[in-house]
C-alpha positions in Angstrom: 183.8 163.4 153.7 185.8 166.3 153.6 186.0 169.1 150.9 189.1 169.8 150.0 188.8 173.3 151.6 188.3 171.4 154.9 191.2 169.3 154.0 193.4 172.5 153.3 192.2 174.2 156.6 193.0 170.7 158.3 196.5 171.0 157.1 197.3 175.0 157.2 196.6 173.8 161.5 199.1 171.3 161.0 201.7 172.9 159.5 201.5 172.0 156.2 201.5 173.3 153.1 198.6 173.9 150.6 198.6 174.8 146.8 196.5 177.9 146.0 195.6 178.6 142.2 194.2 181.6 141.8 191.7 182.3 138.2 191.9 182.0 135.0 191.6 185.4 133.9 194.1 186.4 136.2 197.7 185.7 137.3 197.0 182.0 136.2 199.8 180.8 138.7 199.5 178.4 141.2 201.3 179.5 145.0 203.2 177.0 147.3 201.6 178.4 150.8 202.0 177.7 154.3 201.3 179.6 157.5 203.9 181.6 158.5 204.1 180.8 162.3 205.1 177.0 160.9 207.9 178.1 158.7 211.2 176.4 159.1 214.2 175.9 157.1 213.0 173.1 155.5 210.2 174.8 154.6 212.1 177.3 152.6 214.3 175.1 150.8 210.7 173.6 149.5 209.5 176.9 148.4 212.5 177.5 146.5 213.3 174.1 145.1 209.9 173.1 144.3 208.0 176.4 143.5 211.0 178.4 142.4 209.5 181.7 142.5 210.0 184.8 144.6 209.4 184.1 148.8 207.2 186.2 150.4 205.0 186.7 153.3 201.7 188.2 153.5 200.1 190.9 156.7 196.6 190.9 157.3 195.3 194.5 157.2 195.1 194.3 161.0 198.9 193.7 161.2 199.7 196.2 158.7 197.9 198.7 160.9 199.5 197.8 163.7 202.8 197.8 162.7 202.2 201.0 160.4 203.6 198.8 156.9 203.1 200.8 153.5 203.0 199.5 150.5 206.3 199.8 148.6 205.0 202.2 146.1 203.8 204.5 148.5 207.7 204.9 149.7 208.7 205.4 145.8 205.9 207.6 146.0 207.6 209.5 148.4 211.3 209.1 147.5 210.1 210.8 143.6 210.4 214.2 145.5 214.1 213.6 145.5 214.5 211.1 142.8 212.4 211.9 139.8 212.9 208.4 138.2 210.4 206.8 141.0 207.7 209.2 139.4 207.9 207.0 135.8 208.2 203.8 137.3 204.9 203.9 138.7 203.3 200.7 138.7 200.0 201.9 137.0 199.8 199.7 134.4 199.6 196.1 136.0 197.4 193.9 133.3 196.0 191.8 136.0 195.1 194.0 138.8 194.8 198.0 139.5 196.9 197.7 142.7 200.4 195.9 143.9 200.3 194.4 147.4 204.3 194.8 147.8 205.2 196.1 151.2 208.7 196.7 152.3 211.3 193.5 152.9 212.7 192.2 155.9 215.4 190.5 157.4 215.5 189.6 161.2 218.5 191.5 162.9 219.9 188.2 164.2 220.4 186.9 160.6 223.7 187.0 158.5 223.2 187.5 155.3 219.4 187.1 155.4 219.0 185.1 151.9 219.7 181.4 153.6 217.1 178.7 154.8 218.0 179.3 157.8 217.5 183.2 157.8 214.8 183.8 156.0 213.2 181.1 158.1 213.9 183.1 161.2 212.9 186.3 159.6 209.1 184.9 159.0 208.3 182.8 162.1 209.6 185.8 164.3 207.9 188.2 161.9 204.7 185.8 162.8 205.3 185.5 166.3 205.1 189.5 166.3 202.1 189.4 164.6 200.5 187.3 167.0 200.3 189.3 169.4 198.4 192.2 167.5 195.1 193.3 169.1 196.6 191.9 172.3 199.1 195.1 172.9 200.0 198.0 171.7 200.6 198.9 168.8 202.9 201.5 169.2 204.8 198.9 171.6 204.7 196.4 168.8 206.4 198.9 166.2 209.1 199.7 168.9 209.9 195.8 169.2 209.4 195.4 165.1 212.3 197.9 164.8 214.4 196.8 167.0 214.0 193.1 165.6 214.1 193.6 162.1 215.8 195.4 159.4 215.0 196.9 156.2 215.9 196.4 153.3 216.0 192.8 153.6 215.3 189.2 151.9 211.6 188.6 152.9 209.4 190.2 150.7 205.9 191.8 153.1 202.6 191.7 151.0 200.1 193.8 152.5 196.5 192.2 152.5 193.7 194.7 151.1 191.7 196.4 154.0 188.7 194.3 153.5 189.7 190.7 152.1 188.3 188.9 149.2 185.8 192.2 148.5 187.8 194.1 145.9 190.9 192.6 145.3 191.9 188.3 144.0 195.4 188.0 144.2 197.5 185.0 146.5 197.7 187.7 149.1 194.0 188.0 150.2 193.2 184.1 149.1 196.0 183.0 151.4 195.6 185.4 154.5 191.7 184.4 154.2 192.6 180.8 154.1 194.8 181.8 157.3 192.1 183.2 159.2 189.3 180.3 158.2 192.2 178.2 159.9 192.4 179.9 162.8 196.3 180.6 162.8 198.4 183.6 163.0 196.6 185.4 159.7 200.1 185.9 157.9 201.0 183.4 154.9 203.8 182.5 153.4 204.4 181.7 149.8 205.8 181.0 146.4 205.1 180.7 143.1 205.5 177.1 141.0 207.2 177.8 138.1 207.8 175.0 135.1 210.9 173.7 133.4 209.8 175.5 129.7 210.4 179.4 131.8 206.8 179.9 132.8 204.6 179.0 135.1 203.6 176.1 136.1 200.6 175.2 134.3 196.9 174.3 136.3 197.6 170.4 135.6 201.3 170.4 136.5 200.4 171.6 139.8 197.3 168.8 140.5 199.9 166.6 139.4 202.1 167.8 142.0 199.7 168.0 144.7 198.4 164.7 143.8 202.0 163.0 144.4 202.8 164.8 147.3 199.7 164.4 149.3 198.9 168.1 149.4 195.5 170.0 148.7 195.0 172.3 145.9 192.3 174.8 145.5 191.2 176.8 143.1 190.8 180.7 143.9 187.2 180.3 143.3 186.6 177.6 146.1 188.2 180.1 149.0 186.3 182.9 147.6 183.0 181.1 148.0 183.6 179.8 151.7 185.3 183.6 152.0 181.5 184.8 151.7 179.3 181.8 153.3 181.3 182.9 156.1 180.7 186.0 156.1 183.9 187.3 157.7 184.8 190.9 157.4 
């Protein structure tokens, strides 16, 4: 009988969503997660309707390095010399973590406003196509193509995974990216927090019920971390 993790890996490879809850002592949130390479307009629609949080796309550190993706906090720090207020806005008091994963925001240059289901799907799937070539082609050429194909700012929020997955940071960025690696797909996940009708994050129990009702796998962060450690993947 397959474990929930094995079912999740199978579903990721099949282009299905899975639900990932992080930890009771962290965000206490559940994200809808899909491999970025399988993103469609229907996937965006489901995330914004069933999730309702911020739709973001992760990047494995290999992608981050190849495309020279900065952390947004680093961009703001550089801007502080001209805009002193950026120093005051430093994210140095995140209650559940020590660092923000946010990178830049992008739109594909073939989008219009960039926010529609079709536009965001195009941006994400084209980003995944480029990311899939990392490690196979010259990084400089990939960066040049990145600049030719995308513009910033945009409507897709990129999230930079930490250098060593699930070693120091255990956020949804790392959990979902690690799941992509274990599934053998392009190591970029697109995710969206699930919100409840009470204005708060959807409860863990309600998220489990949603997964059961819709035939989706529900995973806890510990299950992913344990599998990652057993795998011995750097």
